[in-house]
C-alpha positions in Angstrom: 63.8 31.5 109.3 64.0 33.3 112.6 66.4 32.3 115.3 63.5 31.2 117.4 62.3 28.9 114.4 65.8 27.5 114.0 66.2 26.9 117.8 62.9 25.2 118.0 63.6 22.9 114.9 67.0 22.0 116.4 65.5 20.9 119.6 62.6 19.0 118.1 64.9 17.3 115.8 67.1 16.1 118.5 65.0 15.1 121.3 62.9 11.8 121.5 59.3 12.3 120.7 58.1 11.5 124.2 60.4 14.1 125.7 58.5 16.7 123.7 55.2 16.4 125.2 53.4 19.5 126.1 56.4 21.5 124.6 55.8 25.1 123.3 58.3 27.9 122.1 57.4 31.5 122.3 58.8 35.2 121.9 58.5 37.6 124.7 60.0 40.9 125.5 60.4 42.2 122.1 62.4 45.4 121.3 63.2 47.0 118.0 66.6 48.5 117.7 67.8 50.8 115.0 70.9 49.3 113.7 71.4 50.1 110.0 74.1 48.7 107.9 74.5 48.3 104.1 74.7 44.6 103.2 75.4 44.7 99.5 73.2 42.9 96.8 70.7 45.9 97.3 70.2 44.8 100.9 70.2 47.0 103.8 69.7 46.0 107.5 67.3 48.8 108.8 67.3 47.5 112.4 67.1 44.2 114.6 64.5 42.6 116.6 65.8 41.4 120.1 63.5 39.1 122.0 63.6 36.5 124.7 62.9 33.0 123.3 61.1 30.8 126.0 61.3 27.0 125.5 58.8 25.4 127.9 57.9 21.9 128.9 54.8 21.5 131.2 55.6 17.6 131.6 59.3 16.9 130.9 60.0 13.3 132.0 63.2 14.0 134.1 63.4 10.5 135.6 63.7 9.2 132.0 65.8 12.0 130.3 68.1 14.3 132.0 67.3 18.0 131.8 71.0 18.3 131.0 70.1 16.9 127.6 68.2 19.9 126.8 70.7 22.3 128.4 73.5 20.9 126.2 71.2 20.9 123.0 70.5 24.7 123.7 74.2 25.7 124.2 75.2 23.6 121.1 72.7 25.5 119.1 73.8 28.9 120.6 77.5 28.0 119.7 76.8 26.7 116.0 73.8 28.3 114.7 73.1 31.8 116.6 73.9 34.5 114.4 76.7 37.0 114.7 74.5 39.8 116.1 74.1 37.8 119.2 77.8 38.2 120.0 77.6 41.8 118.5 75.1 43.0 120.9 76.4 40.9 123.8 73.3 39.1 124.6 73.1 37.2 127.9 73.6 33.5 128.1 70.5 31.2 128.5 68.9 30.7 131.8 66.9 27.8 133.0 64.0 27.4 135.6 63.2 23.6 136.5 60.3 22.8 138.9 60.5 19.0 139.8 57.7 17.0 141.3 57.7 13.6 142.8 56.0 11.8 139.9 58.9 11.9 137.4 58.0 14.9 135.6 58.9 18.6 135.7 58.0 22.0 134.6 60.9 23.2 132.6 61.6 26.8 131.2 64.7 27.6 129.3 65.1 31.4 128.3 67.5 32.3 125.6 68.0 35.9 124.5 68.0 36.2 120.6 68.1 38.7 117.9 66.9 38.7 114.3 68.1 41.2 111.5 65.3 43.3 109.9 66.8 43.4 106.2 65.3 45.4 103.4 66.0 44.9 99.5 65.1 47.5 97.1 62.4 46.5 94.7 60.5 48.3 92.0 57.0 48.1 93.7 58.0 47.2 97.3 55.7 47.9 100.1 58.0 50.0 102.3 58.9 53.4 101.3 62.2 54.4 102.7 64.8 57.1 101.8 62.9 57.8 98.3 63.0 54.2 97.1 60.6 51.1 97.6 61.8 48.1 99.7 60.7 44.8 100.8 61.6 42.5 103.7 63.8 39.8 102.9 66.0 37.2 104.6 69.6 38.5 104.3 71.6 37.0 101.3 75.1 36.8 102.1 77.6 35.8 99.4 81.0 34.2 100.7 83.9 33.6 98.4 84.9 30.0 98.1 88.2 30.5 96.2 90.7 33.2 96.3 93.5 33.9 93.7 96.5 36.0 94.3 98.3 37.6 91.5 101.8 39.0 92.4 103.7 41.0 90.1 107.5 41.6 90.9 110.1 43.6 89.3 110.1 46.2 86.5 107.6 45.4 83.6 109.6 47.8 81.4 
């Protein structure tokens, strides 16, 4: 799942349905950056895709729901769910652009710089030839230790 898909799902799950009228999310200003890193498990990050996520409401009911609700949800998602590449690449903070009218609705744009890794896994018949091997695009699989055991040996064993 891309960062944009994750952010959109989070916003959709946490806003009331009537606040999601005329909502759209899109990816803009995409840029590929070479950023290689061995990830283990036969995986290799070949680069990253940086982009601007634009969350747009053409008819947000600001008299019923504060735009601050959206701002807080976006910041909560960035804090809890944005990947570590966002900090590593020092991406900018989100920006907002509300345009209020007298009828109780507003056009609201929230712009969030995001980054997705491009990760390859070596496979026998992969579609991507790279460095003399065949690879396929995958979502990175990261294994984390859930337990740690220390074995300490003191003194002379003889």
